[in-house]
C-alpha positions, 0 to 999 in steps of 0.5 A: 675721682680722676687727676684733673690736670692743670696748665703751667702760667708765670711759673705757677700751676693753673687751674683751668675755668674751663668746664669741658674736659677730655678724658685720658685713658689707660689703652691697655687696660680701657680705663680712665686714669686722669681729665685734661681741661679744653682750656680757653682762648682767654687762658691761652692768651694768659700764657702768651702774656706772661711769656711776653712779660719774661721774653725781653729778659731772657733774650738778654741773658747769656746764652752760656747761662741760658744752656746751664739751666739745660744742663742741670734739667738734662741730669734730672730729667735723668734721672726720673727716666724709669717714672717717664717711661711708666707714665708714658706707657701707662697713657700710650700704650707704648712698651716700656723700650719703646718709652726708654727709647723715646725719651733717651731721644728726648735728652739727646736733644736737650745734649745738642741745644746745650751746644747754642752758644757755639750753634747760633754763632754769626759771623763778620767782615772788616772792611768790606768797603774802606773803614766799614765792617759788616756783622750777622747776628742771630737774634731769638723771635720772641714767644714761640709755641709747639702743637705735639701730637699723642704717640711720643708725648716725651721726645717731640716737645723736645725737638723745639723746646730746648733750641726754643729756649737755648736761643732766648726764646720764651715757650709755649707747649700745647700737648695733645690732649690724649697723652697729657700726662707725660708732658705735664710731668716734664714741666714738673721737673722744668718748674723745679730747676727755677726757670725764670717765670714765664719761659715755658709756659704748658697749656691744655686743651683743643682746636680753642688753644690752637687756634688762640696761638695761630691768631695772637700777634704776640706768638711768632712762631708755630712748631706741630707734629700730627695729620697732614690735613691739620698741619696743612691747615695750621700752616696757612693759617700761621701763615697768613697771620705772619708768622713762622711756621714748621708742620709735620703732616702724616706718611705712608712710609715704604721699604723695598726688598731686594733679593739680595738682602739679609732676608732673616735680618730684613724681616726681624727689623721690617716687623719692628718698624712696621708693628712698633708702638702699633703703627702709631708712628709717622716713621711707621713702614706701612708696605713692603715692596718685594722685587723679584725672588725676594716675594717667597722667603721674605713674604714666610718670614714677615707672616711668621713674626706678625702671627707670633708678636706678644702684644700686651700691656707694655710694663708687663716683660716680654710685650713686644707690642701695646694697644691703639691709642682709643677705641675710636683708633682701633675702629677706624684702623679695622675699619681700613682693614675691612674697606682693603679685604673688600677693594680686593686684598687678602688678610694675609694675617688678621689682627682684628677682634682679638684680645690681650690676655688680662686686658680683655678691655684694652683697645688693641689691634694685632699685627695685620698683613694684607697683600694684593691691595689694589691701586684703585683703593683709598686703602693704598693712600690712607695713613692707617696709622696702626698695625698694618703692611702692606705687601707688593710686588715688583719685578725690579728696581725701576718699578720699585722705586716709581711705586715709592715715588707715586705716593702723595707722602714724602716722610721716609723710604727705606731699602734693603740689599746688599749692593752698594751701587743699588743703595746708592740709587735708591737714595738719590732717586727716592722722594723722601726726606729720610731714607734708610739703607738696611735700616727699618726706621730712619730716625734721623740723631738730634744734631740732623734735622728731621727731614720730610717732604712733599704732604709730609712737611709743610715749611722750610726749617725742620726740626732739630739740630742746625735747622732748629737753631735757624728757626727759633732765630732771626737774622740781624745784619749790621754795617757800621762806619767809625770815621777817624774825624769822629773819634774822641779824645780823652 
């Protein structure tokens, strides 16, 4: 009998009353490992009510006391990293090293949020007019929620949760129904530090839960990471209901390879960025733009790496890439490769139809390289979200930058070059919120915002760092005057 996951509401684990469930798979083995309930709108409302009940007391808890819970949680988290890595690998498919890197980034966000007593400070001025002082305070919003994706179940909730509760909000997490086990275990650890009931809630589910959070008047802000179409939907519906929203969408990230780049280093780094996590990340590199003479040397190296990459179960020693998340994802990725070939691309390295030794039922797509994909193909504009890298040519930097800026997305763009002036011009002119220079995945540290532009982000304030603090607080300005004649003598 597969484990059926429960919701966490009001400081207690509750079995959902919903009869609808979704199966959670180990994608490497292709076998079910748990089932997750698709909770109802009514159950979501119960979680909001519990959060509202806890909100006033938590908001009045001193910031130093609030972050003390985070310090305790960080220590507990660190003690369970190995267990969490294995759980994340089993339900998500990535390698142990990738899971470990993800969880270390989660811890990093907890560390940054522990600085809230300083980060959420306001400011003031005496005597803005004679005898009148003015102050600005940052206050929590109340109840906030995050809807997080399958591909980083241990990290992305922590772009939001630590900042939300450290600033005095109560937080509701709706994890992906494809990878809910890591989030569930993390909330079990949170339960061990005895947070006040209602400060953190976990509600499993699908669209019904999402819409209930978007429509409930007791929820003040929504954070989301996922596909662009869903990000746009959530942003529009949240805004229509008067809520703050930060919605990270999809991507189609390019990398420019200049002739003066270190080709060995560039090829290795680009391969990791394109094929790491089986290409299922919003900072995956999906197109390499080869400038001038870079084409011959880079192409030879990247093809060799793609053909020899070790694919299999992520807890096996030496494995460099795992499966994609579902058989439907595998079918979609392979259909896009076929579409690209039909549109005129050459499949230089074909990852379709291959099986990992010992895991023949797994949802594997091996590294794939396309070349010569015409601009008219829909595949040039589609986020494949799989281990597929497209090679394109450009005669010079001007053309390469124009190719980067022609896309609708703006999550990340990278360049490999030995020239400082080239790198500086690239970073100034490309339309992307995260820029990598001789870096394959420009993932910001937790004390910087996870930026994103254009169709890759809807909102004003991103996750992480000071943006997170600003998103989860509202400013209150107090202007005060105390005339001497009002002073009472005792």
